[in-house]
VEXDREN-2710 file (C-alpha; in Angstrom, 1 decimal):
% VEXDREN-2710
k/r/px/py/pz
1/MET/-48.0/-6.1/-9.0
2/SER/-45.9/-8.3/-11.2
3/LYS/-43.6/-5.4/-12.1
4/ILE/-42.9/-4.9/-8.4
5/TRP/-42.3/-8.6/-8.0
6/VAL/-39.8/-8.6/-10.9
7/ALA/-38.0/-5.6/-9.5
8/LEU/-37.8/-7.2/-6.1
9/VAL/-36.4/-10.5/-7.5
10/ALA/-33.9/-8.5/-9.6
11/VAL/-32.7/-6.7/-6.5
12/MET/-32.5/-9.9/-4.5
13/VAL/-30.5/-11.6/-7.2
14/LEU/-28.1/-8.6/-7.4
15/LEU/-27.7/-8.2/-3.7
16/GLY/-28.1/-11.9/-2.8
17/THR/-24.6/-13.0/-3.9
18/PRO/-22.8/-11.6/-0.8
19/ALA/-25.6/-12.8/1.5
20/LEU/-25.4/-16.3/0.0
21/ALA/-21.6/-16.3/0.5
22/ALA/-22.0/-15.2/4.1
23/ASN/-24.7/-17.9/4.8
24/TRP/-22.5/-20.5/3.1
25/ALA/-19.4/-19.5/5.2
26/ASP/-21.5/-19.6/8.4
27/GLY/-23.1/-22.9/7.4
28/PHE/-20.0/-25.0/8.1
29/LYS/-20.4/-24.5/11.9
30/SER/-24.2/-25.2/11.6
31/CYS/-23.7/-28.4/9.6
32/ASP/-20.8/-29.7/11.8
33/ALA/-23.4/-31.0/14.3
34/ASP/-20.9/-33.1/16.3
35/GLY/-18.2/-30.5/16.4
36/SER/-15.6/-32.7/14.8
37/GLY/-14.3/-30.1/12.4
38/THR/-15.7/-31.8/9.4
39/VAL/-19.1/-32.3/7.9
40/SER/-20.1/-35.9/7.3
41/ARG/-22.5/-37.0/4.6
42/ALA/-25.2/-37.5/7.2
43/GLU/-24.7/-34.0/8.6
44/TRP/-24.8/-32.6/5.1
45/ASN/-28.1/-34.4/4.4
46/ASN/-29.6/-32.9/7.6
47/CYS/-28.5/-29.3/7.0
48/GLU/-28.2/-28.8/3.2
49/ALA/-31.5/-26.8/3.0
50/LYS/-30.3/-24.5/5.8
51/VAL/-27.4/-23.2/3.7
52/GLY/-29.4/-22.2/0.7
53/ASP/-31.5/-23.5/-2.1
54/PRO/-30.5/-27.2/-2.4
55/THR/-30.9/-27.0/-6.2
56/MET/-28.1/-24.4/-6.2
57/ASN/-25.8/-26.1/-3.7
58/PRO/-22.9/-28.2/-4.7
59/THR/-23.3/-31.9/-4.0
60/PHE/-21.5/-33.6/-1.2
61/THR/-19.5/-35.6/-3.6
62/MET/-18.4/-32.4/-5.4
63/MET/-17.1/-30.9/-2.2
64/ASP/-15.5/-34.1/-0.8
65/GLN/-12.4/-33.7/-3.0
66/ASP/-10.3/-36.4/-1.2
67/ALA/-13.3/-38.8/-1.1
68/ASN/-13.0/-39.6/2.6
69/ASN/-16.7/-39.2/3.2
70/SER/-16.3/-35.9/5.1
71/VAL/-15.9/-32.3/4.1
72/ASP/-13.2/-30.2/5.9
73/GLN/-13.1/-26.4/6.1
74/ASP/-10.9/-26.1/3.0
75/GLU/-13.3/-28.3/1.0
76/TRP/-16.2/-26.3/2.3
77/ALA/-14.5/-23.1/1.0
78/GLY/-14.2/-24.8/-2.4
79/GLY/-17.9/-25.6/-2.1
80/ALA/-18.5/-21.8/-1.9
81/LYS/-16.8/-21.4/-5.2
82/GLN/-18.8/-24.2/-6.7
83/LYS/-22.0/-22.7/-5.4
84/MET/-21.2/-19.3/-7.0
85/ALA/-20.4/-21.1/-10.3
86/ILE/-23.7/-23.0/-10.2
87/SER/-25.6/-19.7/-9.4
88/ASN/-23.8/-17.8/-12.1
89/ASN/-24.4/-20.5/-14.7
90/CYS/-28.0/-20.7/-13.7
91/LYS/-28.5/-16.9/-14.2
92/LYS/-27.2/-17.3/-17.8
93/ALA/-29.2/-20.5/-18.5
94/GLU/-32.2/-20.5/-20.8
95/GLY/-32.9/-24.2/-20.2
96/SER/-35.1/-25.9/-17.7
97/TRP/-32.3/-27.1/-15.3
98/CYS/-32.8/-23.8/-13.4
99/PRO/-36.5/-23.4/-13.4
100/CYS/-36.9/-21.0/-10.4
101/GLN/-34.2/-18.6/-11.7
102/ASN/-36.0/-18.4/-15.0
103/ASN/-39.5/-18.5/-13.7
104/PRO/-39.8/-17.1/-10.2
105/ASP/-43.6/-16.8/-10.4
106/ASP/-44.0/-20.5/-10.6
107/PRO/-45.8/-21.6/-7.4
108/ALA/-43.2/-24.4/-7.0
109/CYS/-40.5/-21.7/-6.6
110/GLN/-42.3/-19.8/-3.9
111/LYS/-41.0/-20.0/-0.4
112/ASN/-43.4/-20.0/2.5
END
């Protein structure tokens, strides 16, 4: 069973990158709850978990390049690049900052 699980995780990791990017791109509209064309910090806090694993998402401060307490579509697109960099670095990591990537069988890493 564990061999099947490892194979499934490997396939998800290899195929998950485009899916993550698509979810991230679609996430801007989901997060912009008031339709203002920007995502506020409060909106981000309410929707972060909906656009992927929060431990792999860029922080609001990382995305808010002009420090105006909102993220526009260009900053959101930059967030996609940051998310990919975080994910790529996590895959290479051997340390504990990325526990679910390195230990997917850990019960804390299982999604319901």
